[in-house]
C-alpha positions in Angstrom: -8.5 20.9 8.9 -6.1 19.3 11.5 -7.3 16.2 10.4 -7.1 16.9 6.5 -3.6 17.9 7.1 -2.4 14.9 8.3 -4.5 13.0 5.7 -2.1 15.3 3.5 1.0 15.1 4.7 0.7 11.1 4.9 -0.1 11.6 1.3 3.0 13.3 0.7 5.2 10.5 3.2 3.5 7.9 1.1 4.1 9.1 -2.4 7.9 10.1 -1.1 8.7 6.4 -0.2 7.2 4.7 -2.9 8.7 7.2 -5.7 12.5 6.3 -3.3 11.2 2.7 -4.1 11.0 3.1 -7.5 14.0 4.8 -7.9 16.1 2.3 -6.0 14.3 -0.4 -8.5 15.0 2.0 -11.8 18.8 1.8 -10.8 18.7 -2.3 -10.3 17.0 -2.3 -13.8 19.4 -0.3 -15.4 22.0 -2.8 -14.6 20.6 -5.4 -16.3 19.7 -3.8 -19.5 22.8 -2.4 -19.9 24.9 -5.6 -19.6 22.7 -6.4 -22.6 25.0 -3.9 -24.8 28.4 -4.8 -23.4 27.3 -8.7 -22.5 24.7 -10.1 -23.6 25.0 -13.7 -21.7 25.1 -11.7 -18.8 21.8 -9.8 -19.6 20.0 -13.5 -20.8 22.0 -15.4 -17.4 20.2 -12.0 -15.3 17.3 -12.4 -17.3 16.5 -15.6 -16.6 17.2 -15.4 -13.1 14.7 -13.0 -12.7 11.8 -14.4 -15.1 12.7 -17.5 -13.3 12.7 -16.7 -9.3 9.7 -17.5 -7.0 11.1 -15.2 -4.6 11.2 -12.5 -7.4 8.7 -13.4 -9.4 5.9 -14.3 -6.0 7.0 -11.9 -3.9 8.8 -8.6 -5.3 7.3 -8.4 -8.5 3.9 -8.0 -6.8 5.2 -5.2 -4.8 6.6 -3.6 -7.8 3.6 -3.4 -9.5 1.8 -2.3 -6.5 4.3 0.5 -5.6 3.7 1.7 -9.2 -0.2 1.7 -8.3 0.3 3.3 -5.7 3.0 6.1 -7.1 0.6 6.9 -9.4 -2.3 6.7 -7.9 -1.1 9.2 -4.7 0.6 11.8 -7.5 -2.8 12.1 -9.0 -4.8 12.8 -5.7 -2.4 15.5 -4.1 -3.0 17.5 -7.7 -6.4 17.5 -7.0 -6.2 18.2 -4.3 -3.5 21.3 -4.3 -5.5 22.7 -7.2 -9.1 22.9 -4.8 -6.6 24.1 -2.1 -4.8 27.4 -5.1 -7.8 28.0 -5.9 -6.9 29.1 -9.4 -4.2 28.3 -11.2 -0.6 30.3 -11.9 -1.9 33.0 -14.8 1.3 33.1 -16.3 5.0 32.2 -15.4 6.6 34.9 -14.4 10.5 33.1 -14.0 11.3 32.8 -10.2 8.9 34.1 -8.6 6.7 30.7 -9.1 7.8 27.3 -9.2 10.2 25.6 -11.5 8.1 24.7 -15.1 9.2 20.9 -13.9 8.0 21.0 -10.8 4.8 22.6 -11.6 4.0 20.3 -14.5 5.2 16.7 -12.8 1.3 15.2 -12.9 1.5 15.8 -16.8 5.3 14.4 -16.7 4.3 11.3 -15.2 1.0 10.9 -16.7 3.4 10.6 -19.7 5.7 8.1 -17.9 2.7 6.5 -17.0 1.3 5.5 -20.2 5.1 4.9 -21.3 5.1 2.0 -18.9 1.8 0.4 -19.8 3.7 0.1 -23.3 6.8 -0.8 -21.4 4.4 -3.8 -19.7 2.8 -4.4 -22.6 6.3 -5.2 -25.2 8.1 -7.1 -21.9 5.8 -8.3 -19.0 2.7 -9.1 -21.3 4.8 -10.9 -23.4 6.7 -12.7 -20.8 3.1 -13.6 -19.1 1.9 -15.1 -22.5 5.5 -17.6 -22.9 5.8 -18.7 -19.8 1.6 -19.0 -18.7 -0.3 -18.8 -21.8 1.8 -20.8 -24.7 3.3 -22.8 -21.6 6.9 -22.3 -23.3 9.4 -24.3 -22.7 12.6 -22.5 -20.8 15.1 -20.8 -22.8 18.3 -18.8 -20.9 19.3 -17.6 -24.3 15.8 -16.2 -25.4 16.3 -12.6 -23.9 18.6 -10.6 -25.6 17.0 -11.4 -29.2 14.0 -10.4 -28.1 15.0 -7.2 -26.7 16.6 -6.2 -29.3 13.9 -7.1 -31.9 11.5 -4.7 -29.5 13.9 -1.6 -30.7 13.8 -2.4 -33.9 10.8 0.1 -35.9 12.0 3.0 -35.1 8.8 4.7 -33.2 9.2 2.9 -30.5 12.7 3.6 -30.2 11.9 7.1 -30.9 9.0 7.1 -28.1 11.4 5.2 -25.5 14.3 7.7 -25.5 11.6 10.7 -25.5 9.8 8.8 -22.6 13.2 9.0 -20.2 13.8 12.1 -21.2 10.9 12.8 -19.4 11.9 11.0 -17.0 14.9 12.4 -16.2 12.9 15.9 -15.8 10.3 14.2 -13.3 13.4 13.1 -11.8 15.4 16.0 -11.7 12.7 17.4 -9.0 10.2 14.3 -8.1 13.6 12.7 -6.0 15.1 15.6 -4.1 11.5 16.8 -2.9 11.1 13.0 -1.7 14.6 13.0 0.9 12.5 16.9 1.6 9.1 15.4 2.5 10.8 12.8 4.5 12.2 15.3 6.5 16.2 14.8 5.9 17.9 18.2 6.1 21.5 18.1 7.6 24.9 18.3 6.6 24.3 15.8 4.1 22.2 17.6 1.9 24.1 19.3 -0.7 25.3 15.4 -1.5 22.4 14.4 -1.4 21.0 17.0 -3.7 23.7 16.2 -6.2 23.9 12.9 -6.4 20.5 13.0 -7.0 20.7 15.9 -10.2 23.0 13.5 -11.9 21.0 10.5 -11.5 18.7 11.4 -12.9 20.1 12.6 -15.5 22.5 9.7 -16.0 20.1 6.9 -15.6 17.6 7.7 -17.7 20.2 9.3 -20.3 21.3 4.8 -20.1 18.1 3.6 -21.0 18.1 6.0 -23.9 21.4 4.7 -25.4 20.0 1.4 -24.7 17.3 1.5 -27.0 19.1 3.7 -30.4 22.6 0.9 -29.6 19.5 -1.6 -30.6 17.4 -0.2 -33.0 20.8 0.8 -35.4 23.0 -2.8 -34.2 19.7 -5.0 -35.3 20.2 -8.6 -35.5 20.9 -9.7 -38.6 19.9 -13.1 -39.5 
């Protein structure tokens, strides 16, 4: 039992650390993407740098992919472990007597976000790999803005992105703060950390949804 407990704690720590890593990436990703709305030339410059910088491509990108895999695999493992330990699921939701809906359904929001990430990788990462390594197309530092706007022209893709970002907000509202708790952060700064995580969980996904809607309603006319 001692070994099982230590293993469970280790899994939760790995889950928390990978989650915090992905939150940092989310903020960086948003910083770049919001420039597609306010400064398209800057968006092209930053995107080109990220797309061709060897450190980003051959070190940071594999680490990011590994972080995504570890976080979601560990989430599913912990969910299975918790279900076995609990024996029975909640019969019904009794308000504050049970955990909030968000915390009880992290696996659901996580699964939907994972499906969204698959679409996002297909839309941008697979396209980028095809452009550079399969088609061997020449470098074009000005192509990123037009390619991004084009992705949001179909209404179904824009709606799917907005819904996914809404679920991401719900996921972060519980998961971001919980990561600090798992790491044992409990001091005088805890209230400020909890407030920051809530603001972050709402503002960043809302910002991504705004970007998708902005490009849908402001297509490039030729």
